[in-house]
PABA-109731 format. One record per residue: residue number from 0; chain; z, y negated, x of N, C-alpha, C, O in turn. Coordinates in steps of 0.05 Angstrom, whole numbers, plus 5000, padded with zeros to 4 digits. Layout:
BEGIN
- i; ch; n.z; n.y; n.x; ca.z; ca.y; ca.x; c.z; c.y; c.x; o.z; o.y; o.x
- NUM; A; Z; Y; X; Z; Y; X; Z; Y; X; Z; Y; X
...
// end
This chain:
BEGIN
- i; ch; n.z; n.y; n.x; ca.z; ca.y; ca.x; c.z; c.y; c.x; o.z; o.y; o.x
- 0; A; 1308; 3398; 8726; 1319; 3396; 8752; 1325; 3424; 8764; 1317; 3430; 8786
- 1; A; 1338; 3441; 8748; 1345; 3468; 8758; 1321; 3485; 8764; 1321; 3501; 8782
- 2; A; 1299; 3480; 8749; 1275; 3496; 8753; 1263; 3490; 8781; 1256; 3508; 8795
- 3; A; 1262; 3465; 8789; 1252; 3457; 8815; 1271; 3468; 8837; 1261; 3477; 8858
- 4; A; 1296; 3466; 8833; 1315; 3476; 8853; 1313; 3507; 8856; 1314; 3517; 8878
- 5; A; 1310; 3520; 8834; 1306; 3550; 8835; 1281; 3557; 8849; 1280; 3577; 8864
- 6; A; 1259; 3542; 8845; 1234; 3547; 8860; 1238; 3543; 8890; 1228; 3559; 8906
- 7; A; 1252; 3522; 8897; 1258; 3517; 8925; 1274; 3540; 8937; 1269; 3548; 8959
- 8; A; 1294; 3550; 8922; 1310; 3572; 8931; 1293; 3597; 8935; 1296; 3611; 8956
- 9; A; 1275; 3602; 8917; 1258; 3626; 8919; 1241; 3624; 8944; 1239; 3643; 8960
- 10; A; 1228; 3602; 8948; 1211; 3598; 8972; 1227; 3600; 8998; 1219; 3612; 9017
- 11; A; 1251; 3587; 8998; 1268; 3588; 9022; 1278; 3616; 9027; 1282; 3623; 9051
- 12; A; 1282; 3632; 9007; 1292; 3659; 9011; 1273; 3676; 9026; 1281; 3691; 9045
- 13; A; 1247; 3675; 9020; 1227; 3690; 9034; 1225; 3681; 9063; 1223; 3697; 9082
- 14; A; 1225; 3655; 9067; 1225; 3644; 9094; 1249; 3653; 9110; 1248; 3661; 9133
- 15; A; 1272; 3651; 9097; 1298; 3659; 9110; 1298; 3688; 9118; 1307; 3694; 9140
- 16; A; 1289; 3705; 9101; 1289; 3734; 9107; 1271; 3740; 9131; 1279; 3755; 9149
- 17; A; 1248; 3728; 9131; 1230; 3732; 9154; 1242; 3721; 9180; 1242; 3735; 9201
- 18; A; 1253; 3697; 9179; 1265; 3685; 9202; 1288; 3700; 9212; 1290; 3706; 9236
- 19; A; 1306; 3708; 9195; 1330; 3722; 9203; 1323; 3750; 9214; 1335; 3759; 9233
- 20; A; 1304; 3763; 9202; 1296; 3789; 9212; 1285; 3787; 9240; 1291; 3805; 9257
- 21; A; 1270; 3766; 9246; 1260; 3762; 9273; 1282; 3755; 9293; 1281; 3764; 9316
- 22; A; 1300; 3738; 9284; 1322; 3729; 9302; 1343; 3750; 9307; 1353; 3753; 9330
- 23; A; 1351; 3764; 9286; 1374; 3782; 9288; 1366; 3811; 9284; 1377; 3825; 9267
- 24; A; 1348; 3820; 9300; 1337; 3847; 9296; 1358; 3869; 9297; 1356; 3888; 9281
- 25; A; 1378; 3866; 9313; 1398; 3888; 9316; 1424; 3882; 9300; 1442; 3898; 9301
- 26; A; 1425; 3860; 9286; 1449; 3853; 9271; 1451; 3871; 9246; 1431; 3884; 9238
- 27; A; 1474; 3872; 9234; 1478; 3887; 9210; 1465; 3873; 9186; 1459; 3849; 9187
- 28; A; 1461; 3888; 9165; 1449; 3876; 9141; 1466; 3854; 9129; 1456; 3834; 9120
- 29; A; 1493; 3857; 9131; 1511; 3837; 9121; 1508; 3811; 9136; 1508; 3789; 9125
- 30; A; 1506; 3813; 9163; 1503; 3789; 9179; 1477; 3775; 9173; 1475; 3751; 9171
- 31; A; 1456; 3791; 9170; 1430; 3780; 9164; 1430; 3765; 9137; 1419; 3744; 9134
- 32; A; 1442; 3778; 9117; 1443; 3766; 9091; 1459; 3740; 9091; 1450; 3721; 9078
- 33; A; 1481; 3740; 9105; 1497; 3715; 9107; 1481; 3693; 9119; 1482; 3670; 9110
- 34; A; 1467; 3699; 9141; 1450; 3679; 9154; 1428; 3669; 9136; 1421; 3645; 9135
- 35; A; 1415; 3688; 9121; 1394; 3680; 9103; 1404; 3662; 9081; 1391; 3642; 9074
- 36; A; 1427; 3668; 9070; 1439; 3652; 9049; 1445; 3624; 9060; 1441; 3604; 9046
- 37; A; 1456; 3622; 9084; 1462; 3596; 9096; 1436; 3580; 9099; 1436; 3556; 9094
- 38; A; 1414; 3593; 9107; 1389; 3579; 9109; 1379; 3568; 9082; 1371; 3545; 9079
- 39; A; 1381; 3586; 9062; 1372; 3578; 9035; 1388; 3554; 9025; 1377; 3535; 9015
- 40; A; 1414; 3555; 9029; 1432; 3533; 9020; 1424; 3507; 9034; 1424; 3486; 9022
- 41; A; 1418; 3509; 9060; 1411; 3485; 9075; 1385; 3472; 9065; 1381; 3448; 9069
- 42; A; 1368; 3487; 9052; 1343; 3477; 9042; 1344; 3466; 9013; 1324; 3456; 9003
- 43; A; 1366; 3468; 9000; 1369; 3458; 8973; 1369; 3427; 8974; 1386; 3415; 8988
- 44; A; 1350; 3414; 8961; 1346; 3385; 8964; 1365; 3369; 8946; 1357; 3355; 8928
- 45; A; 1391; 3370; 8952; 1411; 3356; 8937; 1432; 3345; 8957; 1437; 3358; 8977
- 46; A; 1443; 3322; 8951; 1464; 3310; 8968; 1488; 3329; 8970; 1494; 3343; 8951
- 47; A; 1501; 3328; 8993; 1523; 3346; 8999; 1545; 3349; 8978; 1551; 3372; 8971
- 48; A; 1556; 3328; 8967; 1577; 3333; 8947; 1568; 3350; 8923; 1582; 3366; 8913
- 49; A; 1543; 3345; 8916; 1532; 3360; 8893; 1523; 3388; 8901; 1523; 3407; 8885
- 50; A; 1515; 3391; 8926; 1504; 3416; 8936; 1526; 3438; 8935; 1521; 3460; 8927
- 51; A; 1550; 3431; 8942; 1573; 3450; 8941; 1577; 3461; 8912; 1581; 3485; 8908
- 52; A; 1576; 3443; 8893; 1579; 3450; 8865; 1555; 3467; 8856; 1559; 3487; 8842
- 53; A; 1532; 3459; 8864; 1507; 3473; 8856; 1507; 3501; 8868; 1498; 3520; 8855
- 54; A; 1516; 3504; 8892; 1517; 3531; 8905; 1536; 3549; 8890; 1530; 3573; 8887
- 55; A; 1558; 3539; 8881; 1577; 3555; 8865; 1564; 3563; 8839; 1565; 3587; 8831
- 56; A; 1550; 3545; 8826; 1537; 3551; 8800; 1515; 3571; 8804; 1512; 3589; 8787
- 57; A; 1500; 3568; 8825; 1476; 3585; 8830; 1481; 3608; 8850; 1461; 3620; 8859
- 58; A; 1505; 3614; 8856; 1511; 3634; 8877; 1499; 3661; 8871; 1488; 3674; 8889
- 59; A; 1501; 3670; 8846; 1490; 3696; 8839; 1459; 3695; 8840; 1447; 3715; 8849
- 60; A; 1447; 3673; 8832; 1418; 3670; 8834; 1409; 3671; 8863; 1389; 3684; 8869
- 61; A; 1423; 3656; 8880; 1416; 3656; 8908; 1418; 3684; 8920; 1400; 3693; 8934
- 62; A; 1439; 3698; 8914; 1444; 3725; 8925; 1421; 3743; 8915; 1410; 3758; 8931
- 63; A; 1415; 3742; 8890; 1394; 3759; 8878; 1367; 3753; 8890; 1351; 3771; 8895
- 64; A; 1362; 3728; 8895; 1336; 3719; 8906; 1333; 3729; 8934; 1311; 3738; 8942
- 65; A; 1354; 3728; 8950; 1353; 3738; 8977; 1348; 3768; 8977; 1332; 3779; 8993
- 66; A; 1362; 3782; 8959; 1359; 3811; 8957; 1330; 3818; 8949; 1318; 3837; 8959
- 67; A; 1318; 3803; 8931; 1290; 3807; 8923; 1271; 3802; 8946; 1252; 3817; 8949
- 68; A; 1277; 3782; 8962; 1260; 3776; 8985; 1262; 3799; 9005; 1242; 3807; 9017
- 69; A; 1286; 3810; 9009; 1289; 3833; 9027; 1273; 3857; 9017; 1259; 3870; 9032
- 70; A; 1276; 3863; 8992; 1261; 3885; 8980; 1231; 3882; 8983; 1217; 3900; 8990
- 71; A; 1221; 3857; 8978; 1193; 3852; 8981; 1184; 3855; 9010; 1163; 3867; 9015
- 72; A; 1199; 3845; 9028; 1192; 3848; 9057; 1191; 3877; 9065; 1175; 3884; 9082
- 73; A; 1209; 3894; 9055; 1208; 3922; 9061; 1183; 3935; 9051; 1171; 3952; 9064
- 74; A; 1174; 3927; 9027; 1149; 3938; 9016; 1125; 3929; 9032; 1108; 3945; 9039
- 75; A; 1124; 3904; 9039; 1102; 3893; 9054; 1101; 3905; 9082; 1079; 3909; 9093
- 76; A; 1124; 3910; 9093; 1125; 3921; 9120; 1111; 3948; 9123; 1099; 3954; 9143
- 77; A; 1112; 3964; 9101; 1100; 3991; 9102; 1071; 3991; 9092; 1059; 4013; 9091
- 78; A; 1060; 3969; 9085; 1032; 3968; 9075; 1013; 3963; 9098; 0989; 3962; 9094
// end
């Protein structure tokens, strides 16, 4: 179960970073990251009562995944 959820989070993180970067071009990094995390959480395929618990359990993973997506996007941007 966690493996599928983590894959969903990874995929959503890349989409979120692209989307947020296009929407919030002049916003701060912190604002962009918060918005990206909100998007990722919204895409987790779990019912709401469980989603809150899952987000707490996976919060570091979600944060790290968004950071990795940002780093990847910066590399791709310059290629």
